[in-house]
MMTF fields as JSON, N, C-alpha, C and O atoms, coordinates in Angstrom:
{
  "mmtfVersion": "1.0.0",
  "mmtfProducer": "UNKNOWN",
  "numBonds": 331,
  "numAtoms": 332,
  "numGroups": 83,
  "numChains": 1,
  "numModels": 1,
  "chainsPerModel": [1],
  "groupsPerChain": [83],
  "chainIdList": ["A"],
  "bondAtomList": [4, 2, 8, 6, 12, 10, 16, 14, 20, 18, 24, 22, 28, 26, 32, 30, 36, 34, 40, 38, 44, 42, 48, 46, 52, 50, 56, 54, 60, 58, 64, 62, 68, 66, 72, 70, 76, 74, 80, 78, 84, 82, 88, 86, 92, 90, 96, 94, 100, 98, 104, 102, 108, 106, 112, 110, 116, 114, 120, 118, 124, 122, 128, 126, 132, 130, 136, 134, 140, 138, 144, 142, 148, 146, 152, 150, 156, 154, 160, 158, 164, 162, 168, 166, 172, 170, 176, 174, 180, 178, 184, 182, 188, 186, 192, 190, 196, 194, 200, 198, 204, 202, 208, 206, 212, 210, 216, 214, 220, 218, 224, 222, 228, 226, 232, 230, 236, 234, 240, 238, 244, 242, 248, 246, 252, 250, 256, 254, 260, 258, 264, 262, 268, 266, 272, 270, 276, 274, 280, 278, 284, 282, 288, 286, 292, 290, 296, 294, 300, 298, 304, 302, 308, 306, 312, 310, 316, 314, 320, 318, 324, 322, 328, 326],
  "bondOrderList": [1, 1, 1, 1, 1, 1, 1, 1, 1, 1, 1, 1, 1, 1, 1, 1, 1, 1, 1, 1, 1, 1, 1, 1, 1, 1, 1, 1, 1, 1, 1, 1, 1, 1, 1, 1, 1, 1, 1, 1, 1, 1, 1, 1, 1, 1, 1, 1, 1, 1, 1, 1, 1, 1, 1, 1, 1, 1, 1, 1, 1, 1, 1, 1, 1, 1, 1, 1, 1, 1, 1, 1, 1, 1, 1, 1, 1, 1, 1, 1, 1, 1],
  "groupList": [{"groupName": "UNK", "atomNameList": ["N", "CA", "C", "O"], "elementList": ["N", "C", "C", "O"], "formalChargeList": [0, 0, 0, 0], "bondAtomList": [1, 0, 2, 1, 3, 2], "bondOrderList": [1, 1, 2], "singleLetterCode": "X", "chemCompType": "L-PEPTIDE LINKING"}],
  "groupTypeList": [0, 0, 0, 0, 0, 0, 0, 0, 0, 0, 0, 0, 0, 0, 0, 0, 0, 0, 0, 0, 0, 0, 0, 0, 0, 0, 0, 0, 0, 0, 0, 0, 0, 0, 0, 0, 0, 0, 0, 0, 0, 0, 0, 0, 0, 0, 0, 0, 0, 0, 0, 0, 0, 0, 0, 0, 0, 0, 0, 0, 0, 0, 0, 0, 0, 0, 0, 0, 0, 0, 0, 0, 0, 0, 0, 0, 0, 0, 0, 0, 0, 0, 0],
  "groupIdList": [1, 2, 3, 4, 5, 6, 7, 8, 9, 10, 11, 12, 13, 14, 15, 16, 17, 18, 19, 20, 21, 22, 23, 24, 25, 26, 27, 28, 29, 30, 31, 32, 33, 34, 35, 36, 37, 38, 39, 40, 41, 42, 43, 44, 45, 46, 47, 48, 49, 50, 51, 52, 53, 54, 55, 56, 57, 58, 59, 60, 61, 62, 63, 64, 65, 66, 67, 68, 69, 70, 71, 72, 73, 74, 75, 76, 77, 78, 79, 80, 81, 82, 83],
  "secStructList": [7, 2, 2, 2, 2, 2, 2, 2, 2, 2, 2, 2, 2, 2, 2, 6, 7, 7, 2, 2, 2, 2, 7, 2, 2, 2, 2, 2, 2, 2, 2, 2, 2, 2, 2, 2, 2, 2, 2, 2, 2, 2, 2, 2, 2, 2, 2, 2, 6, 6, 7, 7, 1, 7, 7, 7, 2, 2, 2, 2, 2, 2, 2, 2, 2, 2, 2, 2, 2, 2, 2, 2, 2, 2, 2, 2, 2, 2, 2, 2, 2, 2, 7],
  "xCoordList": [74.044, 75.471, 75.919, 75.366, 76.95, 77.592, 76.776, 76.934, 75.891, 75.033, 74.034, 73.804, 73.473, 72.579, 73.274, 72.704, 74.564, 75.337, 75.65, 75.64, 75.931, 76.196, 74.93, 75.006, 73.766, 72.514, 72.236, 71.762, 72.536, 72.326, 73.232, 72.795, 74.503, 75.418, 74.906, 74.958, 74.383, 73.852, 72.652, 72.49, 71.8, 70.63, 70.995, 70.398, 72.002, 72.435, 73.04, 72.822, 73.829, 74.492, 73.437, 73.517, 72.461, 71.448, 70.592, 70.197, 70.315, 69.536, 70.234, 69.595, 71.537, 72.295, 72.792, 73.506, 72.448, 72.886, 72.168, 70.938, 72.912, 72.411, 72.9, 74.071, 71.992, 72.458, 72.85, 73.653, 72.332, 72.786, 74.192, 74.933, 74.595, 75.967, 76.941, 78.074, 76.592, 77.48, 77.952, 79.157, 77.062, 77.39, 77.579, 77.673, 77.63, 77.691, 79.073, 79.121, 80.138, 81.428, 81.565, 82.2, 80.988, 81.022, 80.145, 80.474, 79.042, 78.126, 78.857, 78.813, 79.483, 80.265, 81.364, 81.585, 82.058, 83.139, 82.624, 83.294, 81.441, 80.85, 80.501, 80.752, 79.927, 79.611, 80.869, 80.872, 81.927, 83.159, 83.7, 84.132, 83.677, 84.185, 83.36, 83.906, 82.005, 81.132, 81.442, 81.461, 81.687, 81.971, 83.319, 83.443, 84.308, 85.633, 85.534, 86.163, 84.75, 84.555, 83.889, 84.308, 82.816, 82.139, 82.994, 82.878, 83.87, 84.759, 85.762, 86.06, 86.272, 87.18, 86.554, 87.182, 85.29, 84.522, 84.333, 84.478, 84.022, 83.759, 85.078, 85.075, 86.199, 87.523, 87.895, 88.438, 87.606, 87.916, 87.032, 87.526, 85.783, 84.898, 85.348, 85.308, 85.773, 86.219, 87.515, 87.673, 88.401, 89.571, 89.179, 89.769, 88.17, 87.788, 87.247, 87.637, 86.367, 85.72, 86.444, 85.933, 87.627, 88.535, 87.853, 87.907, 87.207, 86.547, 87.617, 88.174, 87.901, 88.98, 88.43, 89.171, 87.186, 86.555, 85.986, 85.234, 86.344, 85.828, 84.493, 84.231, 83.619, 82.302, 82.415, 83.343, 81.499, 81.442, 81.174, 80.56, 81.647, 81.448, 80.007, 79.648, 79.16, 77.768, 77.082, 76.274, 77.438, 76.893, 77.357, 76.56, 78.631, 79.125, 78.386, 77.961, 78.211, 77.46, 76.032, 75.573, 75.331, 73.956, 73.987, 73.206, 74.876, 74.928, 75.217, 74.594, 76.149, 76.453, 75.32, 75.034, 74.63, 73.485, 72.377, 71.791, 72.098, 71.054, 71.415, 70.582, 72.692, 73.148, 73.073, 72.629, 73.476, 73.404, 71.97, 71.62, 71.111, 69.693, 68.976, 68.318, 69.112, 68.443, 69.103, 68.43, 70.401, 71.061, 70.52, 70.214, 70.414, 69.879, 68.401, 67.942, 67.67, 66.264, 66.133, 65.312, 66.949, 66.925, 67.338, 66.73, 68.372, 68.78, 67.657, 67.465, 66.95, 65.877, 64.719, 64.133, 64.33, 63.242, 63.593, 62.746, 64.862, 65.28, 65.23, 64.695, 65.819, 65.784, 64.406, 64.081, 63.598, 62.19, 61.379, 60.544, 61.6, 60.862, 61.293, 60.556, 62.498, 63.008, 62.373, 62.319, 61.875, 61.333, 59.865, 59.276],
  "yCoordList": [-99.527, -99.319, -98.228, -97.131, -98.612, -97.586, -97.263, -96.176, -98.172, -97.945, -96.79, -95.929, -96.821, -95.733, -94.421, -93.37, -94.47, -93.237, -92.672, -91.455, -93.532, -93.08, -92.421, -91.376, -93.064, -92.524, -91.139, -90.215, -91.034, -89.708, -88.671, -87.544, -89.019, -88.102, -87.705, -86.537, -88.731, -88.392, -87.496, -86.556, -87.799, -86.885, -85.449, -84.518, -85.282, -83.906, -83.236, -82.054, -84.063, -83.489, -83.054, -81.963, -83.902, -83.59, -82.388, -81.547, -82.326, -81.226, -79.847, -78.816, -79.889, -78.644, -78.354, -77.372, -79.153, -78.992, -77.834, -77.785, -76.907, -75.74, -75.81, -75.534, -76.191, -76.364, -75.087, -75.111, -73.953, -72.679, -72.37, -71.772, -72.755, -72.492, -73.409, -72.984, -74.644, -75.596, -75.134, -75.118, -74.77, -74.242, -75.325, -76.513, -74.902, -75.804, -76.51, -77.694, -75.858, -76.533, -77.667, -78.671, -77.549, -78.632, -79.814, -80.987, -79.439, -80.475, -81.227, -82.457, -80.583, -81.216, -82.067, -83.189, -81.538, -82.266, -83.553, -84.585, -83.489, -84.672, -85.661, -86.85, -85.254, -86.173, -86.862, -88.071, -86.084, -86.659, -87.693, -88.768, -87.358, -88.305, -89.566, -90.668, -89.417, -90.63, -91.57, -92.794, -90.918, -91.659, -92.381, -93.53, -91.72, -92.334, -93.479, -94.517, -93.313, -94.354, -95.561, -96.698, -95.297, -96.421, -97.148, -98.363, -96.405, -97.055, -97.973, -99.074, -97.516, -98.284, -99.577, -100.635, -99.447, -100.571, -101.566, -102.772, -101.088, -101.954, -102.692, -103.906, -101.958, -102.594, -103.635, -104.687, -103.348, -104.339, -105.611, -106.732, -105.424, -106.563, -107.42, -108.65, -106.677, -107.36, -108.193, -109.301, -107.662, -108.435, -109.637, -110.706, -109.495, -110.586, -111.709, -112.864, -111.394, -112.407, -112.662, -113.351, -112.12, -112.322, -112.074, -112.895, -110.91, -110.417, -109.625, -108.673, -110.014, -109.278, -108.355, -107.543, -108.455, -107.622, -106.354, -106.436, -105.179, -103.925, -103.69, -104.115, -103.001, -102.646, -101.418, -100.623, -101.269, -100.105, -98.88, -99.004, -97.715, -96.462, -96.161, -95.723, -96.355, -96.065, -97.011, -96.567, -98.29, -99.242, -98.899, -98.942, -98.559, -98.15, -96.922, -96.875, -95.942, -94.719, -95.028, -94.474, -95.923, -96.306, -96.935, -96.536, -97.921, -98.592, -97.616, -97.705, -96.725, -95.715, -94.811, -94.498, -94.356, -93.468, -94.13, -93.547, -95.39, -96.139, -96.348, -96.2, -96.699, -96.933, -95.665, -95.716, -94.558, -93.241, -92.872, -92.477, -93.007, -92.612, -93.53, -93.05, -94.81, -95.712, -95.674, -95.827, -95.471, -95.326, -94.129, -94.223, -93.012, -91.77, -91.977, -91.519, -92.652, -92.886, -93.775, -93.526, -94.797, -95.7, -95.015, -95.235, -94.192, -93.429, -92.441, -92.2, -91.903, -90.926, -91.638, -91.126, -92.809, -93.596, -94.078, -94.101, -94.481, -95.007, -93.865, -94.011, -92.714, -91.6, -91.05, -90.615, -91.077, -90.619, -91.572, -91.12, -92.817, -93.818, -93.791, -94.23, -93.271, -93.249, -92.146, -92.217, -91.104, -89.937, -90.036, -89.129],
  "zCoordList": [29.522, 29.7, 28.725, 28.646, 28.0, 27.174, 25.945, 25.389, 25.484, 24.337, 24.597, 23.748, 25.776, 26.15, 26.288, 25.994, 26.756, 26.822, 25.47, 25.288, 24.513, 23.183, 22.586, 21.94, 22.82, 22.287, 22.935, 22.274, 24.202, 24.843, 24.213, 23.979, 23.927, 23.266, 21.921, 21.537, 21.169, 19.802, 19.901, 19.123, 20.876, 21.046, 21.33, 20.79, 22.201, 22.532, 21.287, 21.023, 20.513, 19.3, 18.294, 17.73, 18.076, 17.045, 17.514, 16.707, 18.836, 19.31, 19.164, 18.956, 19.28, 19.181, 17.759, 17.558, 16.802, 15.405, 14.737, 14.74, 14.167, 13.453, 12.04, 11.779, 11.068, 9.699, 9.052, 8.119, 9.486, 8.866, 9.271, 8.491, 10.465, 10.917, 10.22, 9.993, 9.858, 9.267, 7.889, 7.635, 7.018, 5.721, 4.64, 4.947, 3.416, 2.288, 2.231, 1.896, 2.531, 2.469, 3.438, 3.115, 4.631, 5.573, 5.087, 5.264, 4.482, 3.946, 2.829, 2.809, 1.961, 0.855, 1.407, 0.953, 2.389, 3.075, 3.734, 3.693, 4.334, 4.922, 3.881, 4.079, 2.76, 1.653, 1.101, 0.869, 0.898, 0.414, 1.363, 0.948, 2.68, 3.685, 3.682, 3.753, 3.599, 3.519, 2.321, 2.45, 1.129, -0.002, 0.101, -0.324, 0.655, 0.844, 1.833, 1.633, 2.907, 3.856, 3.253, 3.472, 2.468, 1.827, 0.83, 0.675, 0.137, -0.816, -0.059, -0.522, 1.093, 1.861, 2.398, 2.426, 2.822, 3.293, 2.153, 2.353, 1.002, -0.194, -0.507, -0.708, -0.548, -0.835, 0.219, -0.116, 1.497, 2.551, 2.363, 2.478, 2.087, 1.841, 0.613, 0.618, -0.418, -1.605, -1.287, -1.799, -0.467, -0.1, 0.762, 0.604, 1.7, 2.551, 1.69, 1.863, 0.778, -0.084, -1.357, -2.239, -1.474, -2.638, -3.973, -4.888, -4.056, -5.232, -5.957, -5.41, -7.176, -7.971, -9.028, -9.582, -9.311, -10.305, -9.661, -8.69, -10.199, -9.683, -10.294, -11.419, -9.553, -10.049, -10.949, -10.804, -11.85, -12.735, -11.821, -10.761, -12.258, -11.498, -11.293, -10.199, -12.236, -12.141, -11.073, -10.259, -11.124, -10.161, -8.752, -7.815, -8.588, -7.258, -6.803, -5.648, -7.626, -7.293, -6.814, -5.815, -7.543, -7.193, -5.818, -4.954, -5.574, -4.34, -3.145, -2.087, -3.36, -2.342, -2.088, -0.932, -3.145, -2.963, -2.184, -1.271, -2.572, -1.822, -0.372, 0.521, -0.146, 1.214, 2.034, 3.181, 1.513, 2.251, 2.531, 3.643, 1.475, 1.621, 2.636, 3.56, 2.455, 3.427, 4.828, 5.847, 4.846, 6.16, 6.948, 8.136, 6.242, 6.944, 7.293, 8.34, 6.436, 6.71, 7.948, 8.831, 7.985, 9.145, 10.459, 11.506, 10.377, 11.592, 12.055, 13.247, 11.071, 11.4, 11.988, 12.941, 11.486, 12.086, 13.434, 14.327, 13.625, 14.958, 15.993, 17.091, 15.586, 16.569, 16.823, 17.928, 15.78, 15.939, 16.819, 17.603, 16.708, 17.512, 18.949, 19.832, 19.201, 20.579, 21.341, 22.569, 20.678, 21.388, 21.638, 22.225]
}
C-alpha cells in the first residue's frame, strides 16, 4: 500500500541526491533541524512521563549523537538490504 509507495519515493530521492550540489550550508541546516526536532521529541516525552529534571547538556549531546548515528546506520542497512 502506501508504505511501499513511500519507500519508492525515498529510493528515487536518494538516487537523485547530489551531495556536491547541496553544499555545506544545507548540511549544517539539516543538522540544526535534526537537533531541534530531537529536542522537541525529548521535551514531549518528558511531559508525557512527567520528568521535571533536565538532562545535562553533555548527556543530551551524547544521546542525540548516538541517535543520529545509529538512526542513519539503521536507515542505510534497511535501504541496502532492500536492493
